[in-house]
C-alpha positions in Angstrom: -34.9 -11.5 94.9 -33.8 -10.9 91.3 -31.6 -13.4 89.5 -28.6 -11.9 87.9 -27.3 -13.6 84.8 -23.8 -14.7 85.0 -21.3 -13.3 82.5 -21.0 -16.8 81.0 -24.7 -17.0 80.3 -24.6 -13.5 78.7 -21.7 -14.4 76.5 -23.6 -17.5 75.3 -26.7 -15.5 74.3 -24.5 -13.0 72.4 -22.9 -15.8 70.4 -26.3 -17.2 69.6 -27.6 -13.8 68.5 -24.5 -13.3 66.4 -24.9 -16.7 64.8 -28.6 -16.0 64.0 -27.7 -12.6 62.5 -25.0 -14.1 60.4 -27.3 -16.9 59.3 -30.1 -14.4 58.5 -28.1 -11.7 56.7 -24.6 -12.7 55.7 -25.4 -15.9 53.8 -28.0 -14.1 51.5 -25.6 -11.2 51.0 -22.8 -13.6 50.1 -25.1 -15.4 47.6 -26.2 -12.0 46.2 -22.6 -10.9 45.9 -21.7 -14.1 44.1 -24.7 -13.8 41.7 -23.8 -10.1 41.0 -20.2 -11.0 40.3 -21.2 -13.8 37.9 -23.7 -11.5 36.2 -21.1 -8.7 35.8 -18.6 -11.2 34.5 -21.0 -12.5 31.9 -22.0 -8.9 30.9 -18.3 -7.9 30.5 -17.6 -11.1 28.5 -20.6 -10.3 26.2 -19.4 -6.7 25.8 -15.9 -7.8 25.0 -17.2 -10.4 22.4 -19.5 -7.7 20.9 -16.6 -5.3 20.7 -14.3 -7.9 19.1 -17.0 -8.8 16.6 -17.4 -5.1 15.8 -13.7 -4.7 15.4 -13.5 -7.8 13.1 -16.4 -6.4 11.0 -14.7 -3.0 10.7 -11.4 -4.6 9.8 -13.1 -6.9 7.2 -14.9 -3.9 5.7 -11.6 -1.9 5.5 -9.8 -4.9 3.9 -12.7 -5.3 1.4 -12.6 -1.6 0.6 -8.8 -1.8 0.0 -9.1 -4.9 -2.1 -11.8 -3.2 -4.2 -9.4 -0.2 -4.6 -6.6 -2.5 -5.8 -8.9 -4.2 -8.3 -10.0 -0.8 -9.5 -6.5 0.2 -10.3 -5.6 -3.1 -11.9 -8.6 -2.9 -14.2 -7.1 0.2 -15.9 -6.2 -0.3 -19.5 -3.9 2.8 -19.9 -1.6 4.8 -17.8 -4.1 7.7 -17.8 -6.7 5.4 -16.4 -4.3 4.2 -13.7 -3.8 7.9 -12.6 -7.5 8.5 -12.5 -8.1 5.3 -10.5 -5.4 6.1 -8.1 -6.9 9.5 -7.3 -10.4 8.1 -6.9 -9.3 5.2 -4.7 -7.1 7.5 -2.6 -9.9 9.7 -1.5 -11.2 7.6 1.5 -7.7 7.6 3.0 -7.0 11.4 3.1 -8.8 14.7 2.9 -7.2 15.9 -0.4 -5.1 14.1 -3.1 -3.6 15.2 -6.4 -0.9 14.0 -8.8 2.3 15.8 -9.8 4.2 14.6 -12.9 8.0 14.8 -13.1 9.1 16.7 -16.2 12.9 17.4 -16.5 13.8 19.6 -13.6 10.2 20.4 -12.7 7.1 18.9 -11.4 3.9 19.9 -13.1 0.3 19.5 -11.9 -1.8 16.8 -13.6 -5.2 16.1 -11.9 -6.7 16.5 -8.5 -9.0 14.4 -6.3 -12.6 15.5 -5.8 -11.9 17.5 -2.6 -9.5 19.9 -4.4 -11.6 20.0 -7.6 -14.7 21.0 -5.5 -12.8 24.1 -4.3 -12.2 25.2 -7.9 -8.5 24.6 -7.7 -8.3 22.0 -10.4 -7.5 24.5 -13.1 -4.8 26.1 -11.0 -3.3 22.7 -10.3 -3.2 21.9 -14.0 -1.2 25.0 -14.7 1.2 24.4 -11.8 4.9 24.2 -12.5 7.3 23.6 -9.6 11.1 23.8 -10.1 12.8 21.2 -8.1 15.3 23.8 -6.9 12.5 25.5 -5.0 10.9 22.4 -3.6 13.3 20.5 -1.3 10.7 18.0 -0.2 9.9 17.0 -3.8 13.6 16.8 -4.5 14.1 14.5 -1.6 11.4 12.1 -3.0 13.3 12.0 -6.3 16.6 11.4 -4.6 15.4 8.8 -2.1 12.7 7.2 -4.3 10.7 6.9 -1.0 7.7 8.5 0.6 8.4 11.8 2.4 6.3 13.7 5.0 6.8 17.4 5.0 5.3 20.4 6.7 3.1 22.6 4.5 5.7 25.4 4.3 6.7 27.3 1.2 10.4 26.6 1.7 9.6 22.9 1.9 7.0 22.3 -0.8 7.6 25.4 -2.9 5.7 28.8 -2.8 3.6 27.8 -5.8 2.3 24.6 -4.2 1.5 26.2 -0.9 -0.3 29.1 -2.6 -2.7 26.7 -4.2 -3.2 24.5 -1.2 -3.3 27.4 1.3 -0.7 27.7 4.0 -1.0 25.5 7.0 2.5 25.4 8.6 1.4 23.1 11.4 -0.1 20.5 9.1 1.7 17.7 7.3 1.8 16.9 3.6 2.5 13.3 2.4 4.4 12.7 -0.8 4.3 9.2 -2.3 6.5 8.5 -5.4 5.5 6.5 -8.4 8.5 4.8 -10.1 8.9 3.7 -13.7 12.1 1.8 -14.5 13.6 2.9 -11.2 12.9 6.6 -11.8 10.4 8.8 -10.0 7.9 9.8 -12.7 5.1 11.2 -10.5 4.2 12.0 -7.0 0.9 11.5 -5.2 0.3 14.5 -2.9 -2.0 13.9 0.1 -2.9 15.8 3.2 -5.5 15.8 6.0 -8.3 18.1 7.0 -7.9 21.4 8.8 -8.9 19.8 12.1 -6.9 16.6 12.0 -4.2 14.8 10.1 -6.6 12.1 8.8 -4.1 10.5 6.3 -3.8 6.7 6.3 -0.3 6.5 4.9 -0.1 2.7 4.9 -3.2 2.4 2.6 -2.0 5.2 0.3 1.5 3.6 0.1 -0.1 0.3 -0.9 -2.3 1.9 -3.6 0.8 3.7 -5.0 2.7 0.4 -5.1 -0.2 -1.2 -7.0 -0.4 1.8 -9.4 3.4 1.8 -9.9 3.5 -1.9 -10.7 0.6 -1.7 -13.1 2.1 1.4 -14.9 5.3 -0.7 -15.3 3.3 -3.5 -17.0 1.2 -1.2 -19.2 4.3 0.9 -20.3 6.1 -2.3 -21.4 3.2 -3.6 -23.5 3.7 -3.3 -27.3 1.4 -0.7 -28.7 -0.2 -2.8 -31.4 -3.4 -0.8 -31.2 -4.4 2.5 -29.7 -5.2 2.3 -26.0 -8.5 3.5 -24.8 -8.0 6.6 -22.7 -10.3 8.0 -20.0 -12.0 11.2 -21.2 -10.6 14.3 -19.5 -8.6 17.4 -19.9 -5.2 15.6 -20.3 -3.5 12.3 -20.8 -1.1 11.1 -18.2 2.3 10.9 -19.9 5.2 9.6 -17.9 8.8 9.8 -19.1 10.6 6.9 -17.5 13.0 5.9 -20.3 12.4 3.6 -23.3 11.0 0.1 -22.8 13.5 -2.8 -23.0 13.4 -4.4 -26.4 12.6 -8.1 -26.9 15.3 -10.6 -27.6 17.0 -10.2 -31.0 15.5 -12.4 -33.7 12.0 -12.7 -32.3 10.5 -10.3 -34.8 11.2 -12.9 -37.5 9.1 -15.5 -35.7 5.7 -16.6 -37.0 2.8 -14.6 -35.4 1.6 -17.6 -33.3 5.0 -18.1 -31.8 5.6 -14.4 -31.3 2.2 -14.3 -29.4 3.5 -16.9 -27.0 6.6 -14.8 -26.3 4.4 -11.7 -25.7 2.2 -13.7 -23.3 5.2 -15.1 -21.5 6.7 -11.6 -21.1 3.4 -10.2 -19.7 3.0 -13.2 -17.3 6.6 -12.6 -16.0 5.8 -8.9 -15.5 2.7 -9.7 -13.5 4.7 -12.1 -11.3 7.5 -9.6 -10.7 5.0 -6.8 -10.1 3.4 -8.9 -7.3 6.9 -9.3 -5.8 7.3 -5.5 -5.9 3.9 -5.0 -4.4 4.0 -7.4 -1.5 7.8 -7.5 -0.8 8.8 -3.9 -1.2 10.7 -3.7 2.2 12.7 -6.9 1.4 13.5 -5.6 -2.0 14.9 -2.3 -0.6 17.0 -4.2 1.9 18.2 -6.7 -0.7 19.4 -3.8 -2.9 21.2 -2.2 -0.1 23.1 -5.5 0.8 23.4 -6.6 -2.9 21.6 -9.9 -2.1 18.1 -9.7 -3.4 17.9 -13.5 -3.9 19.0 -14.0 -0.3 16.2 -11.8 1.0 13.5 -13.2 -1.4 14.6 -16.7 -2.1 11.3 -18.4 -1.2 9.2 -15.9 -3.1 11.4 -15.9 -6.2 11.6 -19.7 -6.3 7.8 -20.0 -6.0 7.2 -17.4 -8.8 9.8 -19.0 -11.0 8.1 -22.4 -10.5 4.7 -20.9 -11.5 6.3 -19.3 -14.6 8.0 -22.5 -15.6 4.8 -24.5 -15.4 3.1 -22.1 -17.7 5.9 -21.1 -20.0 8.8 -23.6 -20.0 11.9 -23.1 -22.1 10.5 -25.3 -24.9 7.7 -22.8 -25.5 9.8 -19.6 -25.5 12.8 -20.7 -27.5 14.9 -21.1 -24.3 14.3 -17.5 -23.1 13.6 -17.1 -19.4 11.5 -14.0 -19.3 11.0 -14.3 -15.6 14.8 -13.9 -15.2 14.9 -11.0 -17.6 12.1 -9.2 -15.8 13.6 -9.9 -12.4 16.9 -8.4 -13.5 15.3 -5.4 -15.3 12.6 -4.4 -12.9 13.7 -5.5 -9.4 17.5 -5.2 -9.8 17.4 -2.2 -12.1 19.4 -4.0 -14.8 22.1 -4.7 -12.3 22.1 -8.5 -12.1 24.9 -8.5 -9.5 22.4 -7.1 -7.0 20.6 -10.5 -7.0 23.5 -11.9 -5.1 26.0 -14.7 -5.4 23.5 -17.5 -4.7 21.1 -16.5 -7.5 20.9 -19.4 -10.0 20.5 -17.3 -13.1 18.2 -18.1 -16.0 16.8 -21.5 -16.5 17.8 -21.6 -20.1 19.9 -19.5 -22.4 18.2 -17.8 -25.4 18.5 -20.0 -28.6 17.2 -17.6 -31.2 19.1 -18.0 -34.4 
């Protein structure tokens, strides 16, 4: 007679079998899953670290390139060299670059970057004359004294300019002003390639700010000797008004004392140029509100302290050249724009 297993016995065997299977398969799979998860986590972390290192390296290279470009411009010993350096250093940040110079009611072509010159357009650019009445985008730069982005259309940039650069209505043109004594004296034109925009406006704006500040310094230097000019088809001549004369009476000083005044002037201009370069947005806002000192108090006080340590009133006959340069260059000869809290010059001139 056959023995029939009771349901309870059958259920017990099934539980044993299930436990054996779980012991044999699930635990190794669980361990494998955990190892795989840990390995993937490590690989993702390594990949993220590698990407971060690559991003840091690329960012450092970009900063080094931009720093080199700034040094290149500030090594210029003449306004012509500044223009050449600006065009050369602008080339990595756009497809094409060229300079227009403001002459009366027109803009005239000066020089082009390598990309335009390579297409045999340099001569045509040098002959270019654009009436402001036919170039609303250029007129807007002159009026606003700020960068303008325009479509490459004849009724925006002028027919003459579009004819040289070839029409591309869907593409943008970037116009960066160069100011001298608060007037737009030149414009850097930049555009991208035919396939893409490719214009790094922030970098070009920075380079133009550096060039602008350095032009301001060079144009204010006394022309005691002819300046070395870069060889080329034409000098860069900018009409931004006459330089501000020195304090009355200093021409009668002995040469050694006059040299101290000249060095103090130049040092003040460098300090103020750095303010213009690194605090341009605050300067624009301060002018709008009539409170430049309120917007730049910390920076102005630090620069003034540096100036006073190097050229105190006793060295310069009581003349505060930092104050004079701040009023002239930053406030556009409108001292009231510095605001009610501005302390004024450290000492009054005592020439006699």
